[in-house]
N, C-alpha and C positions, 0 to 999 in steps of 0.2 A: 769431523766433529766441529760443530759451531761453537764459537767462543764469544763471550761478551767481555770487553775490556782487553787486557793484554793476553797474548798467546806466545808460546815458545816455538820458534822455528828451529830447525836442526842446528844450523850454524849461523844464525842471524840474530840481530837484536830484537827485543820485543816490539811488536807493532800493535796498533789499535785497529779495530774493524770499523768499517763505514756504517753510518746509521741508516741511510736511505737505501732502498732496494727496489729496482725496477722489476715488477713481477707480472705485468700484463701488457698486451698490445691491443690496439683498437684503431680504427681509422677515424673514429669520432673525435671531437675536440678533447684535449686532455683534461682530466679531473684529478683531484687529490683527495685521498682518504687518509685521515690521520687517526691514530689510536695510541695516544700517549707517546711512547718512545719510537713508534714505527710509523713510517710514511709509505703509503702505497701510491705509486705514480702510474696512472694509465695513460699511455703516450699515444700521440698522433704521429705515426711513423711516415717516413718519406719513401715512396716506392722508387724514386730516382736514385736512392742510395741502396745499392745491392746488399749491403750488410744489414739493412733493416728488413729485407725480404727473407733471407735465410742465411744460416751459417753452417754449411755442410762439413766444415772442418772440425767441429766440436761435438762431443757427446754430453757436455754438461747441461743438465736440465735447466738451470737458471738462465743460461744464455739462450738455449732453444726456446724457452718460454717467452722471450722478449721479441720474437720474430713474427712477421705477418703470416708466415706459413705454419705457425704453431697449431697443432691439433691436440686437444686435451685428452690424454689417456690416463688421467689420475685415478679414475675408478678402478683401474687394474690393481691398485694397491689393496683395495678392499677385497678384491677377488683372491689375491694372494693370501690374505688372512683367513678367507673363508674356505680354503682348500681343506679336504678331510684329513690331510696329513700335514704335519709341521714342516716337512721337507718337500720342496717342489723342484722339479727339473723340467725346464722348458727348452724346446728347440724352435727356431725360426731362421729363415735365410738371413744372410748378412745384409746389412743396411735396412733392416726392417724395424729398427728402433730398440733392439735389446739392451744395448749399453746405456742408452738414454733412460730406458725404463729402470734399469738397475740403479743408475745415479739418482733418479727421481725417488725411488724407495729409500735410498740412503739419506737423501735430503729430508724426506718426510719423517723418518724414524729417529734419526740421531739426536741425542741429547745435547741441548745447548748448555755450555758451561761458562762459569766466570773465570777470572784470572787465576783462581786457585784450583781450577779443574773441578769445581763443584757445580752440580746442576743448578741453574737459576731457579728461583722459587716460583716464578710465574711464567711458565712456558708459553702461555697464551699471548704474551707480549712479544714473542720472538718474531723475526722476519718470516721464518719458515711457516709458522702457524698462520700468520696473516695471508701468506701466499697461497697455501692450500685451502684455506677457507674461501678464497675467491676463485677457486677452480671447481670443476664439476663435483669432485669428491666432497668438498666442503659445502657446496650449495645443496647437494642431495643427501649427504650423510654427515651432517655437522657433528652429531654425537660420536661417530667413529673417529673423526679428526680430533675431537677433544680427548678421547680415550687413548689414542695411539700416537699422535703427532709429538715428536720430541721426547719419547718415553723409553728409547732403547739404545744401548751401546751397539754400534754397528761395525762389523768387520767386512770390508769390501775389498775383494782381491781379483785381479785380472791375470789370466794365464796366457795372454796374447803373446808375450815375448819369450815364453818358455820354449826352447828349442836346442838342438845340438845333434851332431852326427856321432859324437862319442859320449860315453857315460859321464865323463867328467864335465863336459860342456852342458849336458842336460842338467846335471845336479847344480852347477853353478848358476845357470840361468834361472832355475827355480829358486835358488837362494836370493837372487836379485829381486824376483817378484815378491818374495816374502818380505824382504827388506822394505820395499816400496809400500807394502801393506802396513807394516809396523810404523813407518814414518808418518802415516796419517794420524797417529795417536801421540804426536809430540806434545800435545797439551798436558799429558801426564807428567812431563819432565820439567825440571828447572835446573839451572846451573848454579853451583855453589863452589867458589874457589876453583873455577875452571873444570869442575867435574859434574857430570849429570847425575841426578838422583830423582826419585819419585817425589812428587808433592805430597802424596798420600803415604804416610809412614807405615800403614798396614801392609803394604806390598813391597817395602824397601828391601826385604831379603831376596826378592826376585830380580833386583836391578841388574846384576851381572848377566844373568841369562837373557833378560830383555834387551840389553845393549848388544849382545852378540847378534841378535836378529836386526836390531835397529841401526847399528853403525856399519856402513858398507865396508870399512877397512877391517872389520872383524868377521866377515862372512866365512873366511877360510876355517874359522874355528867351529863352524856348524857341522855336525856329523849328519849322516843319513837319518838317524833316529831323531835328531833335532828338527830336521826338515819335515819329517812326517808328523811330528808333534806340534808344528808351528801354530796352526789354527786353534788347536785345543789349548795350548799355552796362553795365547793371546786372549782367548775366551775367558780363561781363569783370571787373568789380570784385570780385565774389564769388569767381570762379574764381582770380583772382590772390591774394586774401586767404587762401582755404582750400586752394588748390592742388587743388581738386576741381570737376568739372563740376556744373552746377546743374540743378535740376528746376523747370520753370515750370508754374504752375497758373493757368488763366484761367477765371474764373467769370462767369456771366450774359453770355456772349458775344453772345447774340441780343437782349439788352435794348435796345441803341441802335437797332437796325433796327426793332424792334417799336414803339418809341415814335415813331420817325419816320413809320412807316406810319400809325399810328392818329391822329397829329396832323396828317396831310396836309402834311408837309414838301414843299416844292417839289422837283421831280425833280432839278434840278441839285444842290441841297443834299444830297439823299439819295445821289446818286452820289458826291458829295464824301466823305460819311461812310463809305460802303462802301470807297472807295479808300484813305482814311486808315487805317482799321482793317486792311484787307488788307495794306498796306505795313508797318505796325507788327508784325502777327502773322507775316508772312512773314520779316521781318528777325530776329525773336526765335525763331521755331520752325523755320525752314528753313535760313537761311544763318547759322548760329550754331555755331561750333566749340567754344563753351563749354557747350553743352547736353548733358545726359545723357538726360533724358526730359521729356515735356510732356503735359499733360492740358487740353483745352478742353471746358468744360461749357456746354450750352445747353438751353433749354426746347424750342425748335423748330429745325428744320434750316435756317431762313433764314440763320443765321449762316454757313452753308456758302458763301455768295456771296463771303465774304472770307477763308475759312479752308480750304475743301475743296481748293483748288488747291495747297496746300502738299504737297509730295511726301511719300510714305511715311507717310501718316497712316492709322491704324486707326479706321474709323468704326463706332461702336456705337450705332445708333439704338435707341430705347426698345423693349425686349422682342424685338429682332430678332437679338441675338447671345447665344448660350447663356452665354458667359463673363460677361456683365454682366446677364443677365436677372433675377437675384435681388438685385442690388446696390441697386436703387431700388424703393421700395414694400415691402410685407410679403408674404411667402409665407403660404400657408394654415397651415403648421405654426407659423410665428412668431405669427400671430394666435391660434391655439389656445393657445400658450404664455402669451401675455399674458392672455387671458381666464381661464385656469386658475390664474393667480396668486391666492393667497388674498386679496390686497388688493382684487381686483375680483370676488370671488365673487358679491356681491349684484347685479351688473349683467352677469353672464356670460350673454350671449344670442348664441351663435354664428350661429344661423339669421338673426337680425335683422341682425347685422353683415355677414353674407354677402350678404343681399339689398340692403343699402344701399351697401356700400363695396367689394364684389367686382366682378368683371366684366372685369378686364384679363387678358389671356392671352398667354403667350409664344408666339412663332411658330416655336419649335423642335418637335421630334417629340413631346415629352411634353406640350406645351401647358399648362404649370403655371399655375394661377391666381395673380394678383398683386392685392393689396388696396391701397387708398389709405391709406398709413400716417398721413398727417396727419389724415384723417377718423376712423380707428380711435382714435388717441390723443385727439383732441378728444372723441369719444364717451365714452371712459373717464373723461376728466377732468371733463367736464360732468356725467356720470351720478353720479360719486362726490360731486361738490359738491351736486347737487340731490337726491341720495338716491333717484333713480329713473332708469329707462332713458331716455336723451335722444337718440334718433335724430333727426338733423337734417342739413341741408345745410351742412357745414363747409368742405369743400375747394372745392366747385363754383363758388363766387362768384368767377368769373374775369373779368378784363377783356375777354377774348374773347367772353364772353356778352353784354356790352354791345354789342360790334360785331355779334354775331349778331342781337341785337334790332333794331339799326339796319338790317341787311340783310334782315330778314325780310319787308320790304315787297316784295322782289323775288320774282316768281312762281317762278323756277327754284330759288332758295334755299328758299322756303317749301315747295315740292313735295317736296323731299328731306327736309326736317325732318319734314314730315307723315308720310312713310314711316317714318322712324326712330322717331317717337313711337308709331306703330302697331306697334312691335316688328319691323319689317322691316329688311332690310339694304340698303345702297346700295353701288355699285361705282364707283370713280373711277380715272382714269389718273394714275399717279404722275409728277410733274414735278420736274426739278432746280431748285434755288434760284438761277436765273440773274438777272442784273440786269433783264432784260426782264420776266421773270415777277414779280419783286418790284414793279416799277413798275406792272404791270397790277393786282397785288393791292392796291396803294395806291389806285389809281383805282376798283377795285371797292368798297372800303370808303368812299371819299369820295363816290361817286356811286351809291348803292345802287339807285336807281330806273332806272338806265340798262340797256339790253339787254346781257346778258352772254353771252360765248361760253362754250361748254361747258367749255373748258379753264380759263377763269377760275373757274367754279363749282367745278370739280374741285380747283383749287389752294387755294381757300378751305377746302374740306372737308378737304384734306390738312393745312392749318394747324390745324383743329379736332382732327384725329387726333393731330398732334404734341403739342398742348396737353393731351391726355388727356380731351377731351370726347367723343371717339369711340375705339373699340377695333377693331383689326384682327383678323379671324377667319380670313381667307385672304389670301395674297399671293403674287404672282409678280413677275417682273422688271419688268412693265409696269403691272399693276393691283393694287388692293387692295380687299377687301370689308370694309365698316365697319358697326358698329352702336353704339348707346348702351350703355356698359358696365354701368351699374347704376342703381338707383332714385334715388340721390342726384342724379346728373347729369340724369336724365330729368325729375324734378320741377323742377329749377332751370331747365332749358330751357323747360319748360311755363310756368313763372311769368314768364320773361323775354319769351317770344315771343307767347304767346296772351293778349294784353292787351285791355282794353276799348277803348283808342284804336284798335287794329288793326281790331276789329270795327266800330266806329263809322265808320271811314274806308272799309273795304272793302265793307261791306254797308249803308251809309247808315243805320245804326241811330241812332235818336234817344235822347238821354240819358234822357228821361222814360220811354221804353219799356223801356230797360235797368233803370231803377229799379223799374218796375212788375213786371218779371220777378223781380227779387230779392225784392221785397215779397211777390209771389205765393208764392214758395218759403217765405218766412218764415211767412206765414199758414197755408200748407198744413201746416207742421210744428208750429206752435203749437197748433192745434186741428183736430179732424176735423169739428166741428159745422158749419162753413161751408166745407166742402171744395169745394162747387159754385162758390162765389164765387172761391175760390182758383184752381180749374181755369179758370174764366172769365178771370181776370186772366192766367193763364199762356198761354192760347190767344191772347191779344191781343198777345203780345210782338212779333210780326213785322208789326204794322200800319204805316200811314203809307207813306212812299216807300221802304221797305226793299227791298233786292235779295235775292231768295231764293238760298240756297246752291246750288251746282251738284250736290252729292251729299250722302249721309248723313254722310260723314266731316266735311265742313265744317259741317253742321248740328250735329253732335255737339260739335265744337270750340266753337261759339258757346255752346250751352246748358250745356256743362260748365265752360268756362274763365271765363265771366263771374262766376259765384259763386266759382269756385276762386281767382281772383286778386283778389277784392274786398278781402281783408285778408291779412295776413301768414300764410304757411304755418307750421303747427305739426306736431308729431309724437307725438301721443298714441295713435296706432294704427299697426298695421302697414300700413295703407292711408293715402293722403293725407288729412290733417286740415286743413281750411281754415276760417278765420274769414270768413264770407261778408259780414257787415256788423256794425254795432253790434247790430242786432236778431238777427243770426245768429251771435252771438259763439261759441257752442259747436258750430257746424255741422261735420259731418264729410262730406266730399264724396269719392266714389270713382267711378272710371270704368274701363271695360274697352274695348278697341278693337273695331271692327266685324268683325274677322277672328277671332272667338273660336272658331268651328268649325274653322277652318284650324289653329289652335294648340291644339285640344283643350280649349277652355274653354267648353263648351256651357251651363253654369249660371251665367254671369256676365253682368251687365246692362250697359246703356249708361251709365247714371248712377244713383248712389245718394247721396242727401243725407239726413243725419240732424241733428236738433237736439234736444237734451234727450232726451225719451222718444219723440219722433216721428221716423219714418223714411219716406222715399219712394223707390221704385224707378221709374225712367222708361225706357221703350223708345221709340225714335224711328223714324219712317218719313217718307221724302220721296217724295211722289207724283209720278211722271213716267211717260213712255211705257213704260219697262222694267218698273216694278212697279205698273202701273195698278190692279191688283186689291188692292193693299195698302191698309189703312186703320187707323185708330186702334184699332178692335176687334181686328184681327189682331195689332197690336202688343201689346195687353194679353193676348191669347191666348198670344203668344210668351213672355211673362213666366211664365204658368202652365205651359205645356207644357215650357218649358226649365228649369222649377224655379228660376228666378231668385230667387223668394221665399225659398229656403233660405239665401240670403246672410245673412238675419237670424238664422239659427241659429248663426252663428259667434260665437266668444267676444267679439270686439270690438264686436258689435252686440247683446249680451245685454240692454243697457239699453233697447232699443227696445221700447215697448209698443204704440204706435199705428203700424200698418203700412199704408202707402198704396201702391197700384200704379197707375201711369198709363201708358196708351198714347197717344202723340201722333202725329198725322199732319199734315204740312205739305204744302200743294199749291202748284203753280206759280203759281196766281193769288193766292197769299198767304192763302187760306182755311186755317183750322186746326181740327182736330177732336180731342177728347180723350175717351177712355173710361177710367174709373177704378173701383177697388174700394178699400174701407177695411176692414181686419181680416178679410178673407175672400178666397178665391181661386175663387169660383164665378162664371164668366163671365156666368151668367144674372142676377146681381145688379148687373152693371155699369151705371153711369150714364154719360150722354154729354153733352158740351158742344160746341156748334159755333159758330164765329164766322166770318162771311163779310166779305170786304173791301167 
């Protein structure tokens, strides 16, 4: 709640608010707009100061608003008011701006009060009013701003910290979240003779109940009934004080249930958590005559198990409602506008940004592309600081990726991820977030090796879709078609899932043989003088008690991802750049999938590894009954006929001087054959290395 003059903090002396407010950023010379009591400063920010570019540590709208990477989403407030229902429930992936959007609505709506907690007579003189009149909302819809800005009591609550493995822990963490919500309304209180009381005598009889919620030392006095009635009680207090209905904003509504699922909370305690939240939200958002409007924001739709049953709610799932499809994430035009800002001219690379951070698509008729705003801002911030283009995985490091890594041992999960990595789509049946489905999901995560029903696998991939790791390209009432949205997420899934430990366990690979393969690549790229020895080492990689892969796709995964994940992923090229080991510090590893002809990529190889001035292109064959005539020479011939060698003509490989081409054939009896060429593409000059079990 904004206050003019003195305000009462919980245990501090009264303080006065600052008069000037920075509300806009621009690279043009600064100018000052004055309107009586308020000064608007439009600043010329310094890109050499990283704090002027972005502040990714905060969700406060007024801070975000002052940065060079600010994108104006203020028209979303009007869309919120235009919804056919007074209650709105929205989902969008984490780091897509939900919390900042909630905070922006709070700043826009909340009543500015004086030192006596009374609304100021001229709200149009407030800092907030001037701020929003200078945003898109005010520029396009000034009458709406005049009607609604600063006109509502607002209750804003975050459920982010609500968690616990036992019922008592869950209840107490929810009490703390409620206490933090009540603290925001300290302006209602004053201290007299060391005791707190309401400034408004009309609500004085409720002071003891209010202080039970407000004072953290008294939280133990709150019963379950008190907890479930918290939002409704605060609504009543604010309605009585202002004589206006309230707006309730609930953020991170799914956080409690996600934490409970990932921490394997016992079923009974999980049911208790869901019941408690359902009763509190139902009392606050459904049976509340003091309520004007409400907004519940979540990352995933699991929170629907305790909120969707509330009547007359407008459900806006991520990118599925035209009204809110551009509220979260950045549109293509917004990305263009950012990149074309003179401050970012040196790192303006729209094609690179599109490859890495695009891929989300609205499910309405126009199918407008949506970008990961967090990633775009992180790219610009890092690139300016490092003075070079810094494409990297910024957003994708999600907690769900750790869960996916754990579940990747399950064959059904792995099979679908393999398809997605191969740039194929998968289809799942959509399920509602019922208690039964959520309990099954928890068991899926807790026991990844157990046999899963298809519906359980579908529900897990639905969770990945909600969290932004997958994107919907087609959808009807029952099913949805999903794919990986962009390069950022694809590479992060690859790094998490296709690990050395997976291959050691699944294919019984010995650690020394994996090291031998890595060292063979190292020697192959260091010098071409002993390439036969290197090829010899490489062909020995599958020796011992190893289990041969069942198809070329599995073989490709092993030979590509072992070096790919040996060290941290970097981004010095438009292709994946991977540090293979300390000896392969500068290695660049690239891969294309086995379906290149289907996707029109006939001149792309299985694997390309470069280190320094050396580069190798590998083509793989797995000998079985279907392709019995295939061998390593045919694989090498495919490199030549398919013109895979022209890969080294691309700008990112201009540094490669020694060019090595290797055809590898793996047989079911674990025999390996390699044909290779160095610095020429004449098949007649090919050398051969054979190793038998």
